[in-house]
C-alpha positions as CSV (number, residue, x, y, z in Angstrom):
1,M,-30.7,-25.3,56.8
2,S,-30.2,-24.0,53.4
3,L,-28.8,-25.8,50.5
4,I,-25.8,-23.5,50.4
5,E,-24.8,-24.4,53.9
6,D,-25.1,-28.1,53.1
7,A,-22.9,-27.8,50.1
8,L,-20.3,-25.8,52.0
9,R,-20.1,-28.6,54.6
10,K,-19.7,-31.3,52.0
11,V,-16.9,-29.5,50.2
12,Q,-14.8,-28.4,53.1
13,D,-11.1,-28.8,52.9
14,P,-10.0,-32.4,53.7
15,I,-7.0,-31.1,55.6
16,T,-9.2,-29.5,58.2
17,R,-11.2,-32.7,58.8
18,V,-8.2,-34.9,59.5
19,Q,-6.8,-34.5,63.0
20,P,-3.0,-34.4,63.1
21,K,-1.2,-37.1,65.1
22,P,1.1,-35.9,67.8
23,A,4.0,-38.1,66.6
24,A,3.7,-36.7,63.1
25,E,4.0,-33.2,64.5
26,S,7.3,-33.9,66.2
27,Q,8.7,-35.4,63.0
28,N,7.4,-32.5,60.9
29,A,9.1,-30.1,63.3
30,I,12.5,-31.9,62.8
31,H,12.1,-32.3,59.0
32,P,9.7,-29.7,57.7
33,T,8.2,-30.8,54.4
34,T,6.2,-28.6,52.2
35,E,3.3,-30.3,50.7
36,P,1.5,-28.9,47.7
37,P,-1.9,-27.5,48.6
38,A,-4.8,-29.8,48.0
39,A,-6.6,-29.2,44.8
40,H,-10.2,-28.3,45.1
41,S,-13.0,-28.7,42.6
42,W,-13.5,-24.9,42.5
43,T,-9.9,-24.0,41.9
44,T,-8.6,-23.6,38.3
45,P,-5.5,-25.3,37.2
46,A,-2.4,-23.2,36.7
47,P,-2.3,-21.7,33.2
48,T,0.2,-23.3,30.8
49,H,2.4,-20.8,29.0
50,T,2.2,-21.5,25.3
51,R,3.7,-18.7,23.3
52,S,3.2,-18.6,19.6
53,T,5.6,-15.7,19.1
54,P,8.7,-16.4,17.1
55,R,11.9,-17.2,18.9
56,H,13.8,-14.5,17.0
57,P,11.6,-11.4,16.5
58,L,14.4,-9.6,14.7
59,N,14.4,-12.2,11.9
60,A,10.6,-12.1,11.5
61,L,10.7,-8.3,11.4
62,L,13.5,-8.4,8.8
63,I,11.4,-10.8,6.6
64,V,8.4,-8.5,6.9
65,A,10.5,-5.5,6.0
66,V,12.0,-7.2,2.9
67,A,8.6,-8.3,1.8
68,V,7.1,-4.8,2.1
69,F,10.1,-3.4,0.2
70,A,9.8,-5.9,-2.6
71,L,6.0,-5.3,-2.9
72,T,6.6,-1.5,-3.0
73,I,9.1,-2.0,-5.9
74,V,6.8,-4.2,-7.8
75,L,3.9,-1.8,-7.4
76,V,6.0,1.2,-8.5
77,I,7.2,-0.6,-11.6
78,W,3.6,-1.9,-12.4
79,G,2.2,1.6,-11.8
80,S,4.6,3.3,-14.2
81,I,3.9,0.7,-16.9
82,W,0.2,1.1,-16.3
83,I,0.3,4.9,-16.5
84,G,2.5,4.8,-19.6
85,R,0.0,2.5,-21.3
86,L,-3.0,4.7,-20.1
87,L,-1.5,7.9,-21.3
88,G,0.3,6.5,-24.4
89,I,3.5,8.1,-23.4
90,T,6.7,6.8,-25.0
91,D,10.2,7.9,-24.4
92,P,11.2,10.0,-27.4
93,S,14.9,9.7,-26.6
94,A,14.8,5.9,-27.0
95,H,13.3,6.2,-30.5
96,Q,15.8,8.9,-31.5
97,S,18.8,7.0,-30.4
98,H,17.6,3.9,-32.2
99,A,16.9,5.9,-35.4
100,R,20.4,7.4,-35.2
101,S,22.1,4.1,-34.9
102,V,20.2,2.6,-37.8
103,R,20.9,5.6,-40.0
104,S,24.5,5.9,-39.0
105,S,25.2,2.3,-39.8
106,S,23.6,2.6,-43.3
107,S,25.3,5.9,-44.1
108,T,28.8,5.2,-42.7
109,S,30.2,4.6,-46.2
110,T,29.1,8.0,-47.5
111,Q,29.5,10.2,-44.4
112,L,31.9,9.3,-41.7
113,F,31.4,12.3,-39.4
114,A,27.8,13.3,-40.1
115,D,25.9,15.3,-37.5
116,P,23.0,13.2,-36.2
117,S,20.7,16.2,-35.8
118,A,21.1,16.9,-39.5
119,D,19.7,13.5,-40.4
120,M,16.6,14.2,-38.4
121,E,14.0,15.8,-40.7
122,P,11.4,18.0,-38.9
123,R,8.2,16.1,-38.6
124,Q,4.8,17.8,-38.2
125,M,3.2,17.0,-34.9
126,P,0.0,14.9,-35.5
127,F,-3.1,16.5,-34.1
128,T,-5.1,14.6,-31.5
129,L,-8.7,15.6,-30.8
130,S,-9.6,14.8,-27.2
131,G,-13.0,16.5,-27.0
132,I,-15.5,19.0,-28.3
133,V,-17.6,21.5,-26.4
134,E,-20.7,22.5,-28.5
135,G,-23.6,24.7,-27.5
136,G,-23.0,28.4,-27.5
137,E,-19.6,29.1,-28.8
138,P,-17.9,25.8,-29.8
139,Y,-14.5,24.8,-28.6
140,A,-12.2,21.8,-29.2
141,V,-9.5,20.2,-27.2
142,I,-6.6,19.5,-29.6
143,N,-3.3,18.2,-28.3
144,G,-4.4,19.1,-24.8
145,K,-5.1,22.7,-25.6
146,V,-8.6,24.3,-25.7
147,V,-9.1,26.2,-29.0
148,G,-12.0,28.0,-30.6
149,I,-12.9,28.8,-34.2
150,G,-10.3,31.0,-35.8
151,E,-7.5,30.2,-33.3
152,Q,-4.2,28.7,-34.3
153,I,-2.6,25.6,-33.0
154,E,0.8,24.3,-34.2
155,G,0.6,25.9,-37.6
156,A,-3.0,25.2,-38.3
157,T,-6.2,27.3,-37.9
158,V,-9.4,25.9,-36.5
159,A,-12.0,26.4,-39.3
160,E,-15.0,24.6,-38.0
161,V,-16.3,22.8,-35.0
162,A,-19.5,20.9,-35.6
163,N,-21.2,17.5,-35.2
164,G,-18.3,15.8,-33.3
165,S,-15.6,16.8,-35.8
166,V,-13.2,19.7,-36.2
167,T,-11.8,21.0,-39.5
168,L,-8.3,22.4,-39.4
169,R,-6.9,24.5,-42.2
170,R,-3.1,24.3,-42.6
171,Q,-0.9,27.2,-43.8
172,D,-0.5,25.6,-47.2
173,G,-4.3,25.6,-47.7
174,S,-4.9,21.9,-47.1
175,E,-7.7,21.0,-44.7
176,L,-7.6,18.2,-42.1
177,Q,-10.7,16.8,-40.4
178,L,-10.5,15.4,-36.9
179,R,-13.1,13.3,-35.2
180,V,-13.5,12.3,-31.6
181,S,-12.8,8.7,-31.0
182,R,-15.6,6.8,-29.3
């Protein structure tokens, strides 16, 4: 005989080994009882249902949606502040309204109905040199515009582009030298 057959004989169901008594059969016929099946060593226990899902999925979904919305708002605000700092952009209307209120409060005794635009004196735009292209014909990037020698930009003519600097000649004859910030 083989080992497998021996093992199968030893592990046979105990219900099949026991011979039923005839009196017990008559009582079982009158009162049928259902006995749970015998547990065997090779059967697995019934799985227990442990659920880790929340009892109210709608509340959990609402919490996640609010968290995502709040995170989006924070990132948009942080991004606009970061871009403003990176580009150096300021709101000119805020500075103008503040300047108007300061000037109007100091000049109310002399001019009651002064036009705020008359108080603003025209300022000359400062020149910002962003970069220089040398080699061949030189070019400069001033206030975001690419200009060459002899070209005009905001009331000034580019006189020279050399050695990392640009010389601008204004209409009144004064010269301004710009250097690339490093």
